C-alpha positions, 0 to 999 in steps of 0.5 A: 764862516766861523766868524760869521756864526760867532757874530750872529750869536752875539747879535742874537744875544744882544737883541734878546736882552732888555734895553732902551726906554719903556713906558712901563717896566714890570718887575716879575713875570708871574701871575700878577706881572703877566696879567697887568702886561696883557691888560695894559696892552689891551687897554692902551696898545701903544704902551711900551711894556717891559716884563722881566722875570728871573726864571730862565725856563717856562714854568713846569706844570703843577709843581710850581706855585700855589694860588690855584684857586680863583673866586668870582672877582679874580675869575672875572678879571682873568676871563674878561679883563685880561682876555683868557676866557678861551684858555680857561675854558679849554685848558683849566678846570671849572670849579664848583664853589668853596667846599668845607668839611668841619671836624668830626671825632678823630676825622677818620670818617669824612661822611660824619663831617658837617659839609658846607659849600657856597652856591654854584650858579652856572653863570657865576663860574670860577676856575681851578688854575694850573699856575705853570700852564696858565703863566706860560700861556700868559707869557706867550700872549704878552709877547704876541701883544707886543710886550717885551717879555724876557726870561732869565733877567734878574733885577739887581737894582731900581733907581727911581728918578724924577723923570725916568726910573732905571732898572739894572738887570743881570743874566749869567754874569752879564748886566743890562740897563733899561729905563721906564716912566713907570715901574710896577713891582710884581716880584711876589715875595721878593718884594723888591720895592717894598724892601727898598723903599721901606713901605712894609716897615712897622706893618703888622696884619695881626695874622701870623700863620704858616703854610706847607704844601705838596702837589701829588701826581695823578690826583686824588678823589676823597669821595673814594674814601667811602662807599656810603651811598647816602653821603655820596647821594647828597650831590647829583653824581659821584665825582663832583665834589673834587671839582670844588676848592675843598677844605678840611678844617679843625681848630687852628688850621685849614687844609686845601684840596685843589684838583688841577686839569693837568692831573695833579692835586694841590694839597696844603695846610695853613696853621696857626702856630698857637695850635700847630707849631711850625716845626710840625709842618716845616719838613715833609716827614713832619708834615706827614706825621702831622697829617697822620694825627690830624687828618688820618683819612688823607694821610692813609691816601697819601702814605702809599703814594710818596713817589707821586709827590712832585714837590714840598714847599713851605712858608713861615708867617706868610701874612704881611702888608704895606703902607703904600701901593700906588705912588705919585712917584710913578711906581706901584706894587701889585699882587704879593709884591705889596701884601698878602693876607691868607688863602682861605676864601681864595682872595689872592687873584682878587687882590691881583685884579684890584692892584693891577686895574688901579695901576692901569688906571693911573699909568694910562691917565698919566701917560696921557698927560693927566696929573694923577697925584690925588688919584694915587692917594685915592686908590691907595686909601681904597686898596688899604681899606679893602685889605684891612677890612678883609683882614677881619675875616682871618685875624684871630679866627682859626680857633673857630674852625672846630665849631660847625654851627658857628662856621656855617653861619660865618661862611654864609655871612662872609660869602654873602658880604662878598657877593653882595658888595665888591663882587657885584660891583667888580663883575659889572666893572663898576669898581674902577672909576673913583666916582663909582667907588665913592657911590659903592662906599655909600651903598656898602657902608652898613655892610662894611661896618657890620663885618668886623662886628660880626667877626667879634660875634662869631668869636663870642658865640664860639666861647658860649656854644661849641656843639660837635655837630655831625652828619649833615651837608649844607649845600644851599638850595633854599636860602633864596637871597643868598643864592640870588646874591651870587647870581646877581654877579653874573646877570647883566645889569647896567647903570643904577641897577648894579648899585640897586642890587647891592642896596637890596643885598645889604638889606639881606645882610642886615636881616642875616646878621639879625638871625645870626645874632638871635641864634647865638644869643640863645646861649645867653642867661637872658636872651633878648626879646625876639619881637623887639627890633634891633639895629644890625650895626650894633649887635653883640653878645655883650648885654652890658653894652647893648644900651650904650651901643644902641642895639634896640631901635624902632627902625631896626629889624625884629627876628620875625621880620628877618625871617620874612626876609630870609626864606630858607634860612632854616637850612643853615641851622644845624639842629633844625637840619637834624645834625647829630651832637656827637658824644664828647 
């Protein structure tokens, strides 16, 4: 009997290991790896999929990984394209937009801080995600769908071959080998293929910041910091704010507060070391001392609860990129295995959605006999364009975080661009096929061109005007095109209507750029004539460049015309809203 049991145990051990040949080997069983495994099995069930993850046990809830916030593209991907709607609705938390609190004085009174929140359309909803809880369910469903998903097997090496790739893995001193037609690197910051192939060498995103964070058991509601009835009454009921992805910002940093359905809250800071050196946040004690100096209300709420801190994690110089994400040699990099920019605006799940979906398109076509060489280059160029365009939102912009008026304008413009362009297309599944992407480029060309120019304008505006406004909440209720742009992502639209909505919203973006330009240009010695039409694609706060850039154009938009196209825009002007300019 003893011999039989021994044989049985060896047999089980041998079976419970990656082996044989697969169509796709996915290196990493985290968020990116498990979602692409499910997506592949949903779209092409016969695909033989291997997922190998170095973690030996199911993930713990809450104290696990950052990346708890999703926005519209990532949320749609998880709900509809991966099939996780039921889980997200039952076991994760719906969120109420991205909420920001600008600095006020010494940040000892949150009611004085200018508050801004993106629209919260009930149909265009998003989620706060407990990564441990979510990834455990993804793992279970991937196995149920037929993927061979293994825990505890660490990838030691990948050998890329002309016909098949070979993956060497180990577990507790034992090794095994599997082969695969395609390899998808979903290893996160281990960057297995990025390091092996050198596709990250020489890439500098131009964004060099650090992060440190905790998870706090029992949660924390910052509305408890005050009993100011007027401030509490600015939203329909007390207790709603914590359901947003909330941010406390100040020059050189932004700090997140993300309440999880499982109970804990995620709290972390991303800081530019030119303002806040790495050493100030690189240990828990230093992080708490930094918090005491910069966010005293939050520090006071945390200081007596140190026993509730579940973890402290950190990462230095977190932004990086690659030159190649999709290769005709039948490998792809997805999620953080290829690149990462910044967590402000919560784009991580969006880039998982993009890289996973483009990978699926390539893998499925190639397995069905199609030559995808040119398509690899197409998706690689498009993904790089998405990444590099998004980088403009962050690069050299952390100094703006102390300027309430500039930041309100930036938040509105940045999120409007997202809603109007890729958000609208993605949530109607018109950003996958090359022909749709080509059409999207044609429609969104002006918005793409405006985005880096607008970031330059925000920096120049900040240099001209930095009024320490206090005392108002900007919770968009009147700016109709802004609210509609978000709603369009959730409303049914087919065929040309999807692109027509984006065309309409690009015109809104042009008008918004003109309004922002004139609001900023009030600070110039000789402001431009507000009745003169201007080209939104040529705006700047450098009068010496206006003629050469073609700022004034008969077919442009005047401020009067822009105001007609922007009903409700006054709610974004802090001075007109009655904000108080605090004494310095």
